[in-house]
C-alpha positions in Angstrom: 101.5 -8.9 36.7 104.5 -7.2 38.2 103.8 -3.7 39.7 106.7 -1.6 40.7 106.0 0.8 43.6 108.4 3.7 44.2 108.9 4.5 47.8 109.5 8.1 48.9 112.9 9.1 50.4 112.8 10.6 53.9 115.4 13.1 55.0 116.2 16.8 54.9 117.0 18.1 51.5 120.0 20.4 51.2 119.3 24.1 50.6 121.3 26.0 48.1 124.3 27.8 49.6 122.8 31.3 48.8 119.6 30.6 50.7 121.5 29.4 53.8 123.6 32.5 53.9 120.6 34.8 53.7 118.9 33.0 56.6 122.1 33.2 58.7 122.5 36.9 58.0 118.8 37.5 59.0 119.3 35.6 62.3 122.4 37.5 63.1 120.7 40.8 62.4 117.8 40.0 64.7 120.2 38.9 67.4 122.2 42.1 67.1 119.1 44.2 67.2 117.8 42.4 70.2 121.1 42.9 72.0 121.2 46.6 71.1 117.7 47.1 72.4 118.5 45.3 75.7 121.7 47.3 76.1 120.0 50.6 75.3 117.1 50.2 77.6 119.0 48.3 80.3 121.7 50.9 80.5 119.1 53.7 80.6 117.3 51.9 83.4 120.6 51.4 85.4 121.5 55.1 84.9 118.1 56.3 85.9 118.1 54.0 89.0 121.5 55.2 90.0 120.5 58.8 89.6 117.3 58.2 91.6 119.2 56.6 94.5 121.8 59.4 94.4 119.0 62.0 94.5 117.3 60.1 97.4 120.5 60.0 99.4 121.2 63.7 98.7 117.7 64.7 99.8 118.0 62.6 102.9 121.3 64.2 103.7 119.8 67.7 103.3 116.9 66.9 105.6 119.0 65.2 108.3 121.5 68.0 108.2 118.6 70.5 108.7 117.3 68.6 111.7 120.8 68.4 113.2 121.2 72.2 112.8 117.8 72.6 114.5 119.0 70.5 117.4 122.1 72.7 117.7 119.8 75.8 117.9 117.6 74.1 120.4 120.7 73.4 122.6 121.6 77.1 122.4 118.2 77.9 123.8 118.7 75.4 126.5 122.0 77.0 127.5 120.3 80.4 127.7 117.5 79.1 129.9 120.0 77.3 132.2 122.0 80.6 132.5 118.8 82.4 133.5 118.0 79.7 136.0 121.5 79.7 137.5 121.6 83.5 137.8 118.2 83.5 139.5 119.5 81.0 142.1 122.7 83.0 142.6 120.8 86.1 143.3 118.4 84.4 145.6 121.3 82.8 147.6 123.0 86.2 148.1 125.9 85.2 145.9 125.5 87.8 143.2 128.5 90.2 143.3 127.2 93.2 141.3 124.5 95.8 141.8 121.0 94.4 141.8 119.9 96.7 139.0 122.6 95.0 136.9 121.2 91.6 137.9 117.8 92.7 136.6 119.4 93.7 133.3 121.3 90.4 133.0 118.2 88.4 133.5 116.3 90.3 130.9 119.1 89.8 128.4 118.9 86.0 128.8 116.0 85.7 126.3 116.1 82.8 123.9 113.9 84.6 121.3 117.1 85.6 119.6 117.5 82.0 118.4 116.0 81.3 115.0 115.4 78.2 112.9 116.1 78.0 109.2 112.8 76.9 107.5 113.8 76.5 103.8 114.3 72.7 104.0 111.1 72.2 105.9 109.2 74.2 103.3 110.7 72.1 100.5 109.9 68.9 102.4 106.3 69.8 103.4 105.1 71.5 100.2 106.8 69.6 97.4 105.3 66.3 96.5 108.2 65.5 94.3 110.4 65.4 97.4 108.3 62.6 98.9 108.4 60.7 95.6 112.2 61.1 95.4 112.7 59.8 98.9 110.2 56.9 98.5 110.3 55.7 102.1 107.1 56.3 104.1 108.7 55.6 107.5 111.4 58.2 106.8 108.8 60.7 105.7 106.6 60.1 108.8 109.6 60.4 111.1 110.8 63.6 109.6 107.3 65.0 109.8 107.3 64.3 113.6 110.7 66.0 113.9 109.3 69.2 112.4 106.2 69.0 114.6 108.5 68.8 117.6 110.5 71.7 116.4 107.3 73.8 116.0 106.4 72.7 119.6 109.8 73.9 120.8 109.4 77.2 119.1 105.9 77.8 120.6 106.1 76.2 124.1 109.7 77.0 124.9 111.0 80.0 123.0 107.9 82.0 122.6 106.4 81.1 125.9 109.5 82.1 127.8 109.8 85.3 125.8 106.2 86.1 126.8 107.2 85.7 130.5 109.4 88.8 130.0 107.7 91.0 127.3 104.2 92.0 126.5 105.5 92.8 123.0 108.9 93.4 121.5 109.1 96.9 123.0 107.3 96.7 126.4 108.5 94.7 129.3 106.0 92.5 131.1 108.1 92.4 134.3 109.8 95.6 135.4 111.1 94.6 138.9 113.7 92.1 140.0 111.4 90.1 142.3 109.0 89.3 139.4 112.0 88.1 137.3 113.1 85.9 140.2 109.6 84.4 140.3 109.7 83.1 136.7 109.8 79.3 136.7 112.8 79.0 134.4 113.5 75.4 135.6 110.3 74.2 134.0 111.4 75.6 130.6 114.8 73.9 131.0 113.0 70.6 131.8 110.6 71.0 128.8 113.4 72.0 126.4 115.7 69.1 127.4 113.1 66.5 126.9 112.2 67.8 123.4 115.9 68.0 122.5 116.5 64.3 123.5 113.4 63.3 121.6 114.7 65.1 118.5 118.1 63.4 118.7 116.5 60.0 119.0 114.2 60.7 116.0 117.1 62.0 113.8 119.2 58.9 114.7 116.4 56.8 113.4 116.3 58.9 110.2 119.9 58.1 109.6 119.3 54.4 110.1 116.3 54.3 107.7 118.2 56.1 104.9 121.5 54.4 105.5 123.3 57.7 106.2 126.6 57.2 107.9 128.6 59.5 110.1 131.1 59.8 107.3 128.3 61.2 105.1 127.7 63.8 107.8 131.4 64.5 108.7 130.7 68.2 108.4 129.0 68.1 111.8 131.3 68.6 114.7 129.4 66.3 117.1 128.1 62.8 116.6 124.4 62.4 117.3 123.8 59.7 119.8 120.7 57.5 119.4 118.2 56.8 122.2 115.5 54.1 122.5 112.2 54.8 124.1 113.2 53.2 127.4 116.2 55.5 127.6 114.0 58.5 126.8 111.6 57.6 129.6 114.5 57.3 132.0 115.9 60.6 131.0 112.6 62.3 131.4 112.2 60.9 134.9 115.7 62.1 135.8 115.0 65.6 134.4 111.7 65.6 136.3 113.4 64.8 139.6 116.1 67.4 138.9 113.4 70.0 138.2 111.6 69.2 141.5 114.8 69.4 143.5 115.8 72.6 141.8 112.3 74.1 142.4 112.4 73.2 146.1 115.9 74.8 146.4 114.7 78.0 144.7 111.5 78.2 146.7 113.5 78.1 149.9 116.0 80.6 148.6 113.2 82.9 147.4 111.6 82.8 150.9 114.9 83.7 152.5 115.6 86.3 149.9 112.4 88.1 150.5 113.0 88.2 154.2 116.6 89.2 154.1 117.3 90.9 150.8 118.2 94.2 152.5 120.7 92.4 154.6 122.0 90.3 151.8 122.5 93.3 149.5 122.8 96.3 151.9 124.8 98.6 149.6 123.7 97.5 146.2 120.3 98.9 145.8 116.9 97.3 146.1 116.7 96.2 142.5 113.3 97.7 142.0 112.0 99.6 139.0 
């Protein structure tokens, strides 16, 4: 008996043209939607990232600028203290050309308490958590915090401490005779102030490096801040210490000579007492 077996045909059957067009259109729609989503969210991410980096840079600029301005104010204090110290030595060496009562007044006028620090930026930095989030760099935040701690130390241990050498309060003098004014160790305050200023300059140079802030970004400043490493700071402190000791020795000798011979040194200019 002859049995005919029909074998199946393998292969892909052709779809009707209408069905192929529908599938193609669906795929194109999905692809277009996916691209649109990627572009929308990708663009939004890039814009947000750009805005965040710009805000971080602007915030860093504001803080670094504030610290630079603080350094400028600290240097003004340093100049006042040096003027006081120089005038003391001039009087002690018999080189002062005016009446001694005027010398007393000139010394009292050289009071750094007139110098003030702006505190707005510091308050924003220390009290606003969003500021830290915007900056997003822990090393910068820590270093800036140390800068403001040093500024507070300068305010208390240099400006206020020296003011308290002269005044009991803002209306009553603590010293009312020239000899007491000449006994104030102004050289120590110069030494203390200079070391804090150098330390602040070094710290703010590090701030610039951390945040990638260039001198061009800070072109509004008239002077360029010079960075110091710790070895240089230690060397500067040693030099300032030696200068302080030498200055103190010179003034002690001048004071001894002044007390013995002030009537001869200033015979016609008054005793400079109360």
